[in-house]
Each structure stands twice: as structure tokens, then as C-alpha cells.
C-alpha positions in Angstrom: 39.0 -20.4 41.8 37.0 -22.6 39.5 34.8 -19.7 38.5 37.8 -17.5 37.7 39.3 -20.3 35.7 36.0 -20.7 33.8 35.9 -17.0 33.0 39.6 -16.8 31.9 39.3 -20.0 29.9 36.4 -18.5 28.1 38.6 -15.7 26.8 41.0 -17.9 24.9 39.1 -21.2 24.3 35.9 -22.2 22.5 32.8 -22.6 24.6 32.6 -26.4 24.0 36.2 -26.9 25.0 35.8 -24.9 28.3 32.7 -27.0 29.1 34.5 -30.2 28.6 37.3 -29.1 31.0 35.3 -27.3 33.6 31.9 -27.9 35.1 29.3 -25.3 34.1 27.3 -25.6 37.3 30.3 -24.3 39.3 30.0 -21.0 37.3 26.3 -20.8 37.9 26.8 -21.0 41.7 29.1 -17.9 41.7 27.9 -14.6 43.1 29.2 -12.8 39.9 27.1 -15.1 37.6 24.0 -14.6 39.8 24.4 -10.8 39.7 24.9 -10.7 35.9 21.9 -13.0 35.5 19.7 -10.8 37.8 20.7 -7.7 35.9 19.8 -9.3 32.6 16.5 -10.4 33.9 15.8 -7.0 35.2 16.6 -5.4 31.9 14.5 -8.0 30.1 11.5 -7.4 32.4 11.8 -3.6 31.8 12.1 -4.0 28.1 9.1 -6.3 28.0 7.1 -3.8 30.1 8.1 -1.0 27.7 7.0 -3.0 24.7 3.8 -4.0 26.3 3.1 -0.4 27.3 3.6 0.8 23.7 1.4 -2.0 22.4 -1.3 -1.1 24.9 -1.2 2.5 23.9 -1.5 1.6 20.2 -4.4 -0.8 20.9 -6.1 1.9 23.0 -5.8 4.5 20.3 -7.2 2.1 17.7 -10.2 1.1 19.9 -10.8 4.8 20.7 -10.9 5.7 17.0 -13.3 2.8 16.3 -15.6 3.7 19.2 -15.7 7.4 18.3 -16.4 6.7 14.7 -19.2 4.2 15.7 -20.8 6.8 17.9 -20.7 9.5 15.2 -22.2 7.2 12.6 -24.9 6.1 15.0 -25.8 9.8 15.9 -26.0 10.7 12.2 -28.2 7.7 11.4 -30.4 8.4 14.4 -30.8 12.0 13.3 -31.6 11.0 9.8 -34.0 8.0 10.5 -34.9 8.3 14.1 -34.2 5.5 16.6 -32.5 2.5 15.0 -33.4 -1.1 15.9 -31.1 -2.4 18.7 -29.7 -5.0 16.4 -28.6 -2.4 13.9 -27.0 -0.3 16.6 -25.1 -3.4 17.9 -23.9 -4.4 14.4 -22.8 -0.8 13.6 -21.0 -0.5 17.0 -19.0 -3.7 16.1 -18.0 -2.8 12.6 -14.2 -2.4 12.0 -12.9 1.1 11.6 -12.6 1.0 7.8 -16.2 -0.2 7.4 -17.4 2.5 9.8 -15.6 5.2 7.7 -17.2 3.8 4.5 -20.7 3.7 6.2 -20.1 7.3 7.4 -19.7 8.4 3.8 -22.5 6.1 2.4 -25.1 7.3 4.9 -25.1 10.7 3.2 -26.8 9.1 0.2 -29.3 6.9 2.2 -33.0 7.9 1.7 -34.5 5.2 3.9 -33.6 2.8 6.7 -33.9 0.0 4.1 -30.9 1.4 2.3 -29.0 1.1 5.6 -30.1 -2.5 6.0 -29.0 -3.2 2.4 -25.6 -1.6 3.0 -25.0 -3.6 6.1 -26.0 -6.8 4.4 -23.8 -6.0 1.3 -20.8 -5.4 3.6 -21.1 -8.6 5.5 -22.9 -7.2 8.6 -26.5 -8.4 8.4 -28.8 -6.3 10.4 
């Protein structure tokens, strides 16, 4: 009865008035309240899962683009200059996508490995 009174009072009175008249903990003990709460939690968990899934997909795509671009740039540089020093390979593999794209264009003009080193140093990635 107390739960029903709480619900009905909530239809015509302000929340703070209802709480002064009736105890809130009585409502929380009701089966109806518990069911509504469980449904809300289930929806919240599902929504969080969906948002996390989308974020993971986006992050995976970004990482895949970066990794693919790094592999292409490394292959092109290796073809042009032969084996690169391990440190250069590591630095290039860790460049952000926008710098990898810029390096991919710049390497067309490189005549020597020293030009690669200069480019890496100039762009904040010392070799």
C-alpha cells in the first residue's frame, strides 16, 4: 500500500513533498521498483556496450590505417635505400598517420638516407 501511495502521490505532488510524507526506502523495496531498476540497468549496459563497440571499431580502423601506411613507407624507403637502421624503422613505424602521409610524399624527393634522417629530425622524430 505504501508503494502504491508513493506512486500515486508522485502524480500530483512535487518530489520533495512526497519524500517528506512517505519514506523513499519503502518504494525501493518494492518488486515493481526493482524490476524497473533492473530494466534500466540492462538498457544502460547494452548502450554502453554499443558505444564501446563503436569506439573500438573506430580505433581499430585508425590503427589499421597507421600500420598500413607505415608498412608502405618502410617498403618504399627500403627499396630506395636498402635496409634501414632498426632505429629509423622503429621511429617511422611509430609516426602518427599525418606524418606518415607527409613522409610518403617527401620520400619521392629523397636522394640519400641522410635526407630521410634530416626529414625525421625536422619533423620531431629524431632517428
